[in-house]
VEXLO-332293 format. One record per residue (C-alpha): x, y, z. Coordinates in steps of 0.2 Angstrom, whole numbers, padded with zeros to 4 digits. Example, Ala and Ser with C-alpha at 12.3 -4.5 7.8 and 13.67 -1.06 7.14 Angstrom:
<nodes>
((0062,-0022,0039))
((0068,-0005,0036))
</nodes>
This chain:
<nodes>
((0000,0001,0001))
((0006,0015,-0005))
((0007,0029,0010))
((-0001,0047,0006))
((0000,0061,0015))
((-0013,0072,0024))
((-0027,0077,0014))
((-0023,0095,0005))
((-0039,0104,0010))
((-0032,0104,0028))
((-0017,0114,0023))
((-0022,0130,0032))
((-0020,0145,0018))
((-0003,0138,0013))
((0002,0139,-0001))
((0005,0123,-0009))
((0018,0112,-0016))
((0023,0101,-0033))
((0035,0087,-0035))
((0042,0078,-0052))
((0053,0067,-0055))
((0062,0055,-0070))
((0069,0038,-0070))
((0080,0042,-0085))
((0082,0044,-0102))
((0085,0027,-0113))
((0076,0014,-0119))
((0064,0009,-0106))
((0053,-0009,-0112))
((0039,-0008,-0112))
((0034,-0023,-0102))
((0043,-0014,-0087))
((0032,0000,-0090))
((0021,-0002,-0074))
((0035,-0006,-0063))
((0045,0010,-0069))
((0030,0019,-0066))
((0023,0013,-0049))
((0041,0018,-0042))
((0038,0032,-0050))
((0021,0035,-0040))
((0031,0029,-0024))
((0043,0041,-0024))
((0031,0056,-0028))
((0021,0050,-0011))
((0036,0050,-0002))
((0042,0068,-0008))
((0023,0073,-0003))
((0025,0066,0014))
((0038,0076,0018))
((0031,0091,0012))
((0015,0089,0019))
((0021,0092,0036))
((0024,0109,0045))
((0042,0106,0044))
((0045,0100,0029))
((0057,0106,0016))
((0060,0104,-0002))
((0079,0098,-0002))
((0072,0082,0011))
((0058,0081,0001))
((0069,0077,-0014))
((0082,0067,-0005))
((0064,0055,0002))
((0060,0053,-0018))
((0078,0049,-0023))
((0080,0038,-0009))
((0065,0027,-0016))
((0070,0026,-0034))
((0088,0022,-0027))
((0080,0009,-0016))
((0071,0000,-0032))
((0081,-0012,-0044))
((0072,-0007,-0057))
((0082,0009,-0060))
((0099,0013,-0065))
((0103,0021,-0047))
((0106,0013,-0030))
((0103,-0004,-0031))
((0104,-0012,-0047))
((0115,0001,-0056))
((0125,-0003,-0070))
((0142,-0014,-0063))
((0161,-0005,-0067))
((0173,-0016,-0077))
((0178,-0024,-0062))
((0158,-0030,-0056))
((0155,-0019,-0043))
((0144,-0006,-0039))
((0149,0016,-0039))
((0137,0027,-0037))
((0137,0047,-0042))
((0121,0059,-0034))
((0120,0077,-0028))
((0108,0087,-0022))
((0106,0108,-0022))
((0094,0120,-0014))
((0088,0135,-0022))
((0086,0147,-0007))
((0104,0144,0000))
((0114,0139,-0015))
((0119,0124,-0002))
((0126,0108,-0014))
((0131,0093,-0008))
((0139,0076,-0021))
((0149,0060,-0020))
((0155,0050,-0032))
((0162,0034,-0037))
((0154,0030,-0018))
((0155,0010,-0015))
((0144,0003,-0002))
((0130,0015,0003))
((0115,0009,0001))
((0108,0029,-0003))
((0121,0040,-0008))
((0107,0054,-0010))
((0108,0053,0011))
((0129,0057,0011))
((0124,0070,-0003))
((0112,0079,0007))
((0121,0078,0023))
((0135,0087,0013))
((0124,0098,0007))
((0118,0104,0025))
((0133,0103,0033))
((0141,0116,0021))
((0130,0130,0030))
((0139,0126,0046))
((0152,0135,0056))
((0168,0122,0056))
((0179,0123,0072))
((0196,0135,0069))
((0187,0141,0051))
((0188,0126,0040))
((0180,0124,0025))
((0166,0109,0025))
((0169,0100,0010))
((0153,0098,-0001))
((0159,0084,-0016))
((0169,0068,-0007))
((0172,0053,-0019))
((0176,0034,-0018))
((0181,0024,-0001))
((0184,0045,0005))
((0167,0048,0004))
((0163,0030,0010))
((0172,0033,0027))
((0164,0050,0029))
((0147,0043,0029))
((0152,0031,0039))
((0160,0043,0052))
((0145,0054,0053))
((0132,0041,0056))
((0125,0040,0037))
((0126,0020,0039))
((0137,0009,0052))
((0151,-0002,0046))
((0141,-0016,0046))
((0127,-0008,0036))
((0141,-0005,0023))
((0148,-0020,0020))
((0128,-0029,0018))
((0125,-0016,0007))
((0140,-0019,-0005))
((0131,-0036,-0007))
((0116,-0029,-0009))
((0118,-0016,-0022))
((0122,-0027,-0033))
((0108,-0037,-0041))
((0107,-0056,-0052))
((0099,-0044,-0069))
((0116,-0032,-0067))
((0128,-0046,-0064))
((0119,-0054,-0084))
((0122,-0037,-0092))
((0139,-0036,-0085))
((0146,-0057,-0089))
((0136,-0051,-0107))
((0147,-0035,-0108))
((0162,-0043,-0103))
((0161,-0057,-0116))
((0158,-0042,-0129))
((0171,-0032,-0124))
((0185,-0046,-0124))
((0179,-0051,-0142))
((0181,-0033,-0147))
((0200,-0033,-0140))
((0204,-0049,-0145))
((0200,-0045,-0164))
((0208,-0028,-0163))
((0223,-0039,-0155))
((0223,-0050,-0169))
((0221,-0037,-0182))
((0237,-0028,-0177))
((0248,-0041,-0175))
((0245,-0047,-0194))
((0245,-0028,-0200))
((0258,-0021,-0189))
((0259,-0002,-0193))
((0248,-0004,-0208))
((0231,0004,-0206))
((0215,-0005,-0209))
((0197,-0002,-0204))
((0191,-0014,-0193))
((0172,-0018,-0197))
((0160,-0020,-0184))
((0175,-0024,-0170))
((0163,-0018,-0154))
((0166,-0001,-0146))
((0171,0004,-0130))
((0157,0002,-0120))
((0161,0016,-0107))
((0159,0028,-0122))
((0144,0024,-0126))
((0148,0015,-0140))
((0141,-0002,-0149))
((0135,-0010,-0130))
((0124,0005,-0125))
((0118,0008,-0144))
((0115,-0008,-0154))
((0100,-0012,-0160))
((0097,-0029,-0147))
((0092,-0015,-0137))
((0074,-0012,-0144))
((0072,-0028,-0136))
((0067,-0035,-0119))
((0080,-0028,-0109))
((0080,-0010,-0101))
((0094,0003,-0109))
((0094,0018,-0096))
((0111,0027,-0098))
((0111,0037,-0083))
((0103,0046,-0068))
((0086,0044,-0059))
((0080,0064,-0053))
((0066,0074,-0044))
((0063,0091,-0041))
((0052,0100,-0028))
((0045,0114,-0020))
((0039,0117,-0003))
((0026,0129,0005))
((0040,0144,0007))
((0042,0144,-0013))
((0060,0137,-0011))
((0065,0125,-0025))
((0076,0110,-0024))
((0083,0096,-0035))
((0094,0082,-0034))
((0101,0066,-0043))
((0108,0049,-0042))
((0115,0036,-0054))
((0123,0019,-0056))
((0131,0027,-0071))
((0136,0018,-0090))
((0137,0000,-0092))
((0155,-0007,-0090))
((0160,0011,-0083))
((0181,0012,-0079))
((0185,0010,-0058))
((0183,0025,-0052))
((0173,0036,-0063))
((0164,0051,-0062))
((0148,0058,-0071))
((0138,0071,-0070))
((0126,0064,-0057))
((0139,0073,-0048))
((0146,0086,-0054))
((0142,0105,-0051))
((0130,0113,-0063))
((0128,0096,-0074))
((0116,0084,-0065))
((0105,0096,-0059))
((0102,0115,-0053))
((0090,0124,-0041))
((0090,0143,-0043))
((0083,0156,-0032))
((0069,0163,-0032))
((0068,0180,-0043))
((0061,0196,-0033))
((0055,0206,-0044))
((0046,0190,-0055))
((0042,0178,-0043))
((0048,0165,-0055))
((0062,0152,-0047))
((0068,0137,-0059))
((0077,0121,-0057))
((0082,0106,-0067))
((0089,0089,-0070))
((0099,0079,-0083))
((0101,0060,-0088))
((0112,0055,-0099))
((0131,0049,-0106))
((0138,0058,-0092))
((0154,0065,-0101))
((0144,0075,-0115))
((0133,0085,-0101))
((0151,0088,-0091))
((0157,0096,-0103))
((0141,0106,-0108))
((0138,0112,-0088))
((0124,0109,-0095))
((0110,0109,-0079))
((0117,0127,-0074))
((0117,0135,-0093))
((0098,0127,-0095))
((0091,0135,-0080))
((0100,0151,-0085))
((0095,0151,-0103))
((0075,0147,-0095))
((0075,0162,-0084))
((0081,0174,-0096))
((0075,0170,-0113))
((0060,0178,-0118))
((0056,0161,-0127))
((0051,0152,-0111))
((0058,0135,-0103))
((0054,0124,-0115))
((0065,0134,-0129))
((0079,0132,-0117))
((0077,0114,-0115))
((0075,0113,-0135))
((0090,0123,-0135))
((0102,0115,-0120))
((0102,0099,-0125))
((0104,0101,-0143))
((0122,0108,-0137))
((0123,0093,-0128))
((0120,0081,-0143))
((0135,0093,-0154))
((0147,0085,-0138))
((0144,0068,-0146))
((0154,0073,-0162))
((0169,0074,-0152))
((0166,0060,-0138))
((0158,0046,-0148))
((0144,0045,-0138))
((0127,0041,-0135))
((0114,0052,-0142))
((0103,0047,-0127))
((0097,0061,-0114))
((0085,0071,-0106))
((0079,0084,-0098))
((0068,0089,-0084))
((0064,0106,-0079))
((0052,0114,-0068))
((0049,0132,-0067))
((0038,0139,-0052))
((0028,0155,-0050))
((0022,0161,-0032))
((0017,0176,-0025))
((0019,0181,-0004))
((0006,0179,0008))
((0003,0195,0018))
((0009,0192,0035))
((0016,0174,0030))
((0032,0169,0027))
((0024,0157,0016))
((0023,0159,-0004))
((0008,0156,-0013))
((0011,0143,-0026))
((0001,0152,-0039))
((0008,0144,-0058))
((0019,0127,-0064))
((0027,0126,-0079))
((0034,0106,-0082))
((0045,0104,-0098))
((0052,0084,-0101))
((0063,0086,-0120))
((0073,0070,-0124))
((0083,0063,-0138))
((0080,0043,-0134))
((0068,0033,-0139))
((0060,0035,-0121))
((0059,0045,-0103))
((0051,0041,-0089))
((0041,0055,-0079))
((0031,0056,-0066))
((0023,0073,-0057))
((0011,0078,-0042))
((0004,0093,-0033))
((-0007,0097,-0021))
((-0022,0100,-0029))
((-0019,0083,-0037))
((-0029,0067,-0031))
((-0014,0056,-0036))
((0004,0057,-0044))
((0002,0056,-0063))
((0016,0045,-0071))
((0020,0042,-0091))
((0034,0033,-0100))
((0036,0047,-0113))
((0041,0037,-0132))
((0047,0045,-0147))
((0035,0050,-0161))
((0050,0055,-0171))
((0063,0048,-0180))
((0077,0062,-0178))
((0078,0075,-0166))
((0073,0078,-0150))
((0053,0075,-0143))
((0047,0090,-0131))
((0031,0088,-0119))
((0027,0107,-0107))
((0013,0106,-0097))
((0008,0126,-0090))
((-0005,0125,-0076))
((-0012,0139,-0066))
((-0015,0135,-0046))
((-0027,0126,-0041))
((-0023,0115,-0053))
((-0036,0103,-0062))
((-0028,0085,-0069))
((-0012,0090,-0079))
</nodes>
């Protein structure tokens, strides 16, 4: 039974909240659509449970939603993540609060059940005063990040040891075995070619590409069958009763990644961004990106998208499309996949007289993607149930874009 927050009609004049989540860009096999939609509904309810409380904040709600997505093995985050070359789970995650600018991130983190919890604690502690004026860290990687999590009570040593095994699922191991064989065959073909030809150059027909670069393993025609191929990252965006936006992402990374590889889900301004509300317009913007990490890192995509959405007269839909095209332009030099997506939420709120809270007057939600499919969900105070869907491309090339704008109190979107 999915947990539900209290009746939105009992909010005593509070201005409303809104939640948006996604389960990554890539190919979502049709027979798994229900599983994806179920976990997105649960994620929305988890965030709503936080936001319906008097003390609930957007950053805590984002972490609650992503925690649900990490724990479900259907997603490429936390349990069920893609494995590294040596068969282990190493996760990236980050979270950002729009009002304070607080940011926390972990990269290539092993042995922690919920990487988003470590990122959340880093973000909160970055706002605290440290002894002797030391600057608190906001981004930790590898074993150092794991030790910091243990020292700060995110998990115990015993729990971390159990998590290292729990994070690896049977399905992930099967994918790893398949890709390992493909990589070994490709390497063998290249080695034989080199020994026969010496220094002479010759193109090898279909030898397979480096899966870490998003080559044939991630783009072969087999992906249009029963197996999901999700490039990277789950994400969430929330706005609370105070009118504050927060956003976060979590990822198991691309298949067969090199040990220690850190993707865009941990990089500042790349996987997620949340801006403060403008005093003049009352508008705030946040977004999350998903796709081939190396391309998105080079584009600083999330920050650029939010800035463009705020400043451009064409609005957030144009900003998402333009930024996504910029990301895809990086594919040429990086030989990467064309699977990428962005989920952006722009909210308009006004001050409530005699109250610190904000009245949420309008939201605009934009999903743009170049991948075969993109799973999204959303929920708000005036919706009875979360709405979830697997968006699928209806065009063979270019970018598919979906846009929703509604005034509060909302009808069914």
